[in-house]
C-alpha positions in Angstrom: -1.9 -43.9 -3.9 -2.9 -44.6 -0.1 -2.8 -41.4 1.9 -2.6 -43.9 5.4 -0.9 -46.9 3.8 1.2 -45.6 0.8 0.4 -48.3 -1.3 0.1 -47.7 -5.1 -3.4 -49.2 -6.3 -5.7 -49.7 -9.2 -8.7 -47.7 -9.0 -11.3 -50.2 -11.5 -13.4 -49.8 -13.7 -17.5 -50.2 -14.2 -16.6 -53.6 -15.9 -14.4 -54.3 -13.1 -16.6 -53.4 -10.3 -19.8 -55.1 -11.4 -17.7 -58.3 -11.8 -15.9 -58.4 -8.6 -17.9 -56.0 -6.0 -14.8 -53.9 -5.1 -13.9 -50.5 -5.9 -10.0 -51.0 -6.6 -7.1 -53.4 -6.2 -6.7 -53.0 -2.2 -10.5 -53.7 -1.4 -10.4 -56.7 -4.1 -6.8 -57.8 -2.3 -8.4 -57.6 1.5 -11.8 -59.9 0.0 -9.5 -62.7 -1.3 -7.0 -62.6 1.8 -9.6 -62.8 4.2 -12.4 -64.6 2.0 -14.7 -61.7 2.4 -17.9 -62.9 0.4 -18.7 -60.0 -2.2 -21.5 -58.7 -4.5 -21.6 -58.2 -7.8 -23.1 -55.0 -9.4 -25.4 -54.4 -12.0 -23.6 -53.0 -15.3 -25.9 -51.4 -18.8 -23.9 -51.2 -21.6 -26.4 -48.7 -24.0 -26.3 -48.5 -27.3 -24.0 -51.7 -27.5 -23.4 -52.3 -31.8 -21.6 -48.4 -31.0 -19.2 -49.7 -29.1 -15.6 -51.3 -30.8 -16.7 -54.9 -30.5 -13.2 -56.6 -30.9 -12.5 -54.6 -27.6 -15.5 -55.3 -25.9 -15.9 -58.8 -26.8 -12.2 -59.1 -25.7 -13.5 -57.7 -22.1 -16.3 -59.6 -22.2 -15.9 -63.3 -22.9 -13.7 -63.9 -20.0 -16.1 -63.0 -17.3 -18.6 -64.8 -19.8 -17.1 -67.8 -18.6 -16.2 -67.5 -14.6 -18.2 -69.1 -12.0 -18.8 -67.4 -8.7 -15.8 -66.9 -6.6 -13.7 -68.1 -8.9 -10.3 -66.2 -9.7 -9.1 -64.7 -13.0 -7.1 -62.5 -14.2 -7.1 -58.5 -16.5 -4.5 -57.6 -19.0 -5.8 -54.1 -18.3 -4.7 -54.4 -14.3 -1.6 -56.5 -14.6 -0.4 -58.0 -11.2 -3.9 -58.0 -10.1 -5.0 -61.0 -8.8 -9.3 -60.8 -9.2 -12.0 -62.7 -8.3 -16.1 -63.0 -9.4 -18.2 -62.0 -6.7 -20.1 -64.6 -5.2 -23.4 -63.2 -6.1 -25.2 -60.3 -7.8 -23.1 -59.5 -11.2 -25.5 -59.1 -13.9 -24.6 -57.1 -17.0 -27.8 -55.8 -19.2 -27.0 -54.5 -22.9 -29.4 -52.7 -25.1 -29.0 -51.6 -29.1 -31.1 -50.1 -31.6 -31.5 -51.2 -35.1 -28.2 -51.1 -37.3 -28.3 -48.0 -39.7 -25.4 -45.6 -41.2 -27.3 -42.9 -39.8 -26.3 -43.6 -36.3 -23.1 -45.6 -37.1 -24.3 -48.5 -35.3 -23.3 -52.0 -36.9 -24.8 -55.2 -36.9 -23.9 -57.1 -33.6 -20.4 -59.0 -34.1 -21.8 -63.3 -34.5 -19.0 -63.8 -31.7 -20.4 -60.8 -29.4 -23.8 -61.2 -30.0 -23.3 -64.9 -28.7 -22.6 -63.9 -25.7 -26.2 -63.0 -24.3 -28.1 -65.1 -26.7 -29.7 -67.2 -23.9 -30.6 -63.6 -22.8 -32.0 -61.9 -25.8 -35.3 -60.4 -25.3 -36.7 -57.7 -28.5 -38.0 -54.6 -27.2 -40.7 -53.1 -29.6 -41.4 -49.8 -30.1 -44.1 -48.1 -27.4 -47.3 -49.5 -28.6 -49.5 -46.6 -30.4 -52.9 -48.1 -31.9 -56.5 -46.6 -32.3 -58.0 -49.7 -33.2 -56.5 -51.3 -29.9 -56.6 -47.9 -27.7 -52.8 -48.2 -26.9 -52.0 -44.5 -26.8 -48.8 -45.3 -25.0 -46.0 -43.3 -27.5 -48.6 -40.5 -26.9 -48.7 -40.7 -23.0 -44.7 -40.8 -23.5 -44.8 -37.3 -25.3 -47.4 -35.7 -23.5 -45.3 -36.7 -19.4 -42.2 -34.9 -21.3 -44.3 -32.3 -22.4 -45.2 -32.2 -18.7 -43.6 -29.0 -16.4 -43.2 -29.6 -12.7 -46.5 -27.9 -11.8 -47.9 -31.6 -14.0 -49.4 -28.6 -16.9 -48.5 -29.3 -20.4 -49.0 -25.5 -21.8 -50.3 -26.2 -24.9 -53.6 -25.9 -26.3 -56.0 -28.8 -25.4 -56.5 -29.0 -29.2 -53.4 -29.3 -30.6 -52.9 -32.5 -28.0 -55.5 -34.4 -27.4 -57.5 -37.1 -30.1 -60.8 -36.0 -31.5 -64.1 -38.1 -30.2 -67.5 -38.2 -32.2 -70.6 -39.3 -30.5 -72.6 -42.2 -31.9 -75.7 -43.0 -30.7 -77.5 -46.8 -30.5 -80.6 -46.3 -32.7 -82.4 -49.7 -30.4 -81.8 -48.0 -26.8 -80.9 -45.1 -27.3 -77.2 -45.0 -25.6 -75.0 -41.9 -26.8 -70.9 -43.1 -26.9 -68.2 -41.3 -27.3 -65.9 -43.0 -29.8 -62.2 -42.1 -31.5 -63.0 -39.8 -34.6 -61.8 -42.2 -37.6 -61.0 -39.5 -39.5 -57.1 -39.2 -38.0 -56.6 -35.0 -39.5 -59.0 -34.3 -36.9 -57.2 -35.5 -34.2 -54.6 -33.0 -32.1 -51.4 -32.3 -33.8 -49.3 -34.3 -30.6 -51.6 -37.7 -30.8 -51.4 -37.3 -35.1 -47.9 -37.0 -34.5 -48.1 -40.0 -32.8 -49.8 -42.1 -34.8 -47.8 -41.4 -37.5 -44.5 -42.3 -36.0 -46.0 -45.3 -35.4 -46.8 -45.9 -38.7 -43.1 -45.5 -39.5 -41.8 -48.0 -36.8 -44.3 -50.2 -38.8 -42.7 -49.5 -41.9 -39.5 -50.2 -41.2 -39.8 -53.4 -39.6 -42.0 -54.7 -42.7 -44.7 -55.3 -41.0 -48.6 -53.9 -42.9 -48.7 -49.7 -42.3 -50.6 -46.9 -44.1 -47.6 -46.7 -46.9 -49.1 -49.3 -48.6 -50.1 -48.0 -52.2 -51.4 -51.1 -54.4 -48.5 -53.5 -55.0 -46.1 -51.4 -53.5 -46.0 -52.8 -49.6 -44.5 -49.4 -48.5 -41.2 -50.8 -46.6 -38.7 -48.3 -45.3 -35.2 -49.8 -46.1 -33.1 -48.1 -43.8 -34.2 -44.8 -42.2 -36.0 -45.3 -38.7 -37.2 -43.0 -36.7 -36.1 -44.0 -33.3 -36.9 -43.4 -29.9 -34.1 -41.5 -29.0 -34.9 -38.8 -31.9 -38.6 -38.7 -30.8 -37.9 -38.0 -27.1 -35.3 -35.2 -27.9 -37.6 -33.5 -30.3 -40.3 -33.3 -27.3 -37.8 -32.2 -24.7 -36.6 -29.5 -26.8 -40.1 -28.4 -27.8 -41.0 -28.7 -23.7 -38.1 -26.2 -23.0 -39.3 -23.8 -26.0 -43.3 -23.9 -24.6 -43.9 -20.7 -23.9 -42.8 -18.4 -26.6 -42.6 -20.7 -29.4 -43.8 -22.0 -32.5 -46.9 -24.4 -32.6 -46.6 -27.9 -31.8 -47.2 -28.1 -35.7 -45.3 -25.7 -37.3 -42.2 -27.6 -34.8 -42.7 -30.8 -35.4 -42.8 -30.1 -39.1 -40.1 -28.0 -39.3 -37.7 -30.9 -37.7 -39.6 -33.5 -40.2 -38.3 -31.3 -42.9 -35.0 -31.3 -41.6 -35.1 -35.0 -41.1 -36.7 -35.8 -44.7 -33.7 -33.8 -46.1 -31.4 -36.3 -44.8 -32.9 -39.2 -45.8 -31.1 -41.2 -48.3 -32.5 -43.2 -50.7 -35.6 -42.0 -52.9 -37.7 -45.0 -51.9 -37.6 -44.1 -48.0 -37.8 -40.2 -48.7 -41.3 -40.9 -50.5 -42.9 -43.2 -47.8 -41.8 -40.6 -45.1 -43.9 -38.4 -47.5 -46.7 -40.6 -47.8 -47.2 -41.4 -43.8 -46.8 -38.2 -42.9 -49.2 -36.4 -45.5 -51.9 -39.2 -44.4 -52.0 -37.7 -41.2 -51.8 -34.1 -41.9 -48.3 -33.2 -42.3 -46.5 -31.4 -44.8 -43.0 -32.2 -44.1 -41.8 -31.3 -48.0 -42.9 -27.2 -47.3 -43.4 -26.9 -43.6 -46.1 -24.2 -43.0 -46.9 -21.7 -40.2 -49.6 -22.2 -38.4 -50.6 -20.1 -35.5 -50.4 -21.2 -31.7 -53.8 -21.6 -30.4 -53.9 -19.9 -26.7 -53.7 -21.9 -23.7 -56.1 -22.4 -21.0 -55.0 -24.3 -17.9 -56.8 -28.0 -17.2 -58.1 -29.2 -14.0 -57.0 -32.8 -13.6 -60.0 -34.5 -14.6 -59.6 -32.6 -18.1 -55.8 -33.9 -18.3 -57.0 -37.1 -17.7 -59.1 -37.1 -20.8 -56.1 -35.8 -22.7 -55.4 -40.0 -23.0 -58.3 -41.7 -25.2 -57.9 -44.5 -22.4 -60.0 -43.1 -19.8 -63.4 -44.1 -20.1 -66.0 -41.4 -21.7 -69.1 -40.8 -20.8 -72.3 -42.4 -21.6 -75.8 -41.4 -21.8 -79.2 -42.0 -23.1 -80.2 -39.7 -25.9 -82.1 -36.6 -24.6 -80.3 -36.5 -20.9 -78.3 -33.3 -20.4 -74.9 -33.4 -20.8 -73.1 -33.0 -17.6 -70.9 -29.8 -18.1 -66.8 -30.5 -17.1 -65.2 -28.4 -14.2 -63.3 -25.4 -15.2 -60.6 -23.0 -14.1 -60.7 -19.1 -13.3 -57.5 -18.1 -12.6 -56.7 -14.7 -10.6 -54.1 -12.6 -11.3 -52.5 -13.7 -8.5 -52.1 -17.1 -9.9 -55.0 -18.5 -7.7 -56.8 -21.0 -9.1 -61.0 -21.3 -8.9 -62.4 -24.4 -9.7 -66.1 -24.0 -11.3 -69.2 -25.9 -13.0 -70.7 -23.7 -16.0 -73.6 -23.9 -14.5 -77.0 -21.2 -15.3 -78.0 -19.3 -12.2 -81.3 -19.0 -11.3 -82.5 -15.0 -11.0 -86.5 -15.2 -10.4 -87.8 -16.3 -13.6 -84.7 -16.0 -15.4 -81.1 -18.0 -15.6 -77.8 -16.0 -15.8 -75.7 -18.4 -17.6 -72.1 -18.8 -16.7 -69.7 -15.8 -17.4 -72.5 -13.2 -17.2 -71.2 -9.8 -16.0 -73.1 -8.3 -13.1 -73.0 -4.7 -11.5 -73.1 -3.7 -7.8 -72.6 -0.2 -5.9 -70.6 0.5 -9.4 -68.3 -2.5 -9.0 -68.8 -5.1 -11.6 -68.5 -9.0 -10.7 -68.3 -12.4 -12.5 -70.8 -15.0 -12.3 -68.7 -18.1 -13.0 -71.1 -20.9 -12.4 -71.4 -23.4 -9.2 -68.3 -25.0 -6.9 -68.2 -28.8 -8.0 -67.8 -29.5 -4.1 -70.7 -27.7 -1.8 -73.0 -26.6 -5.3 -72.6 -22.6 -4.0 -72.9 -20.2 -6.4 -68.9 -18.3 -7.5 -69.4 -14.8 -8.1 -65.9 -12.9 -8.1 -64.8 -9.5 -8.3 -64.1 -8.9 -12.2 -60.5 -9.1 -12.4 -57.7 -9.9 -14.9 -58.7 -13.4 -14.3 -58.1 -16.1 -17.1 -61.2 -17.8 -17.6 -59.9 -21.6 -18.6 
């Protein structure tokens, strides 16, 4: 009831608000009476094939035929005159493949026809070492990143592995992705494996193929919803939890145990074994020590970042590192040697002066000056 006019009114639901641009029946009545033009809203229907499809079709079939400004009624709002907004009405629906596991059905043909001209198939995020499209892996990195832009996992457990290749004719040395897929960090390997599962489910060639067996999954996809949930959960237990490999193998093991069908079980095992995961008997892998990465090193976590190219015999340029003081202050340095007379002192050398110990870190990446600090319980990353 309106506290001023004492009129009883209906508060509209999301669909009616989107169609009319009004929040309640009083607004709608006033807009029709005054001829005031209204703007509709965007309505997003997520997981379309989880809805009761008869009810949903009944709610959408009339609006699908209406023109801007046309008057209509709804059986859910008896006695209320409604008017289609003159502009701005949009309905976007999303759905995943039908699976018994997640209670998704094939879309009813009548409901499907309502979206016929606007249907777009959105595939899995690309993930291929051959074409250097690591989007699925980059999504995982983004989920694991904390509010300070850090991922508190050892670089070796995240990133792809590279090998140096040399052109004998030119002497040019390049870094290329290691063809041995088990050499990569856990997260990158997991992204590759998840992409192969999707290929198998959509009946595309994958590493699951053996001889005459195409290795196609029958009914068990590994969906983005599940993958995102796993990554989110791990991001919340990084500090004291398992290593990425142990955590993911446990998740995969539980998932694998609930797969219905020997064919799909075998294909999952085949794919993840190819990338170095044991999903039938998860292992307890020690967690590697984490060291903070510089912004440049964070950029190098993705294989899309151009790698260093040099001539054979050229000195490899050192990368910036971080020394974290006990108070949390970070010192950026290049681990270069310091000349001391005829000698060179490597980065990390401990020096003593008047009974106080110091550590030589290297040179300042901006000024080129030497960085020598009192030896503290810092973290030399």
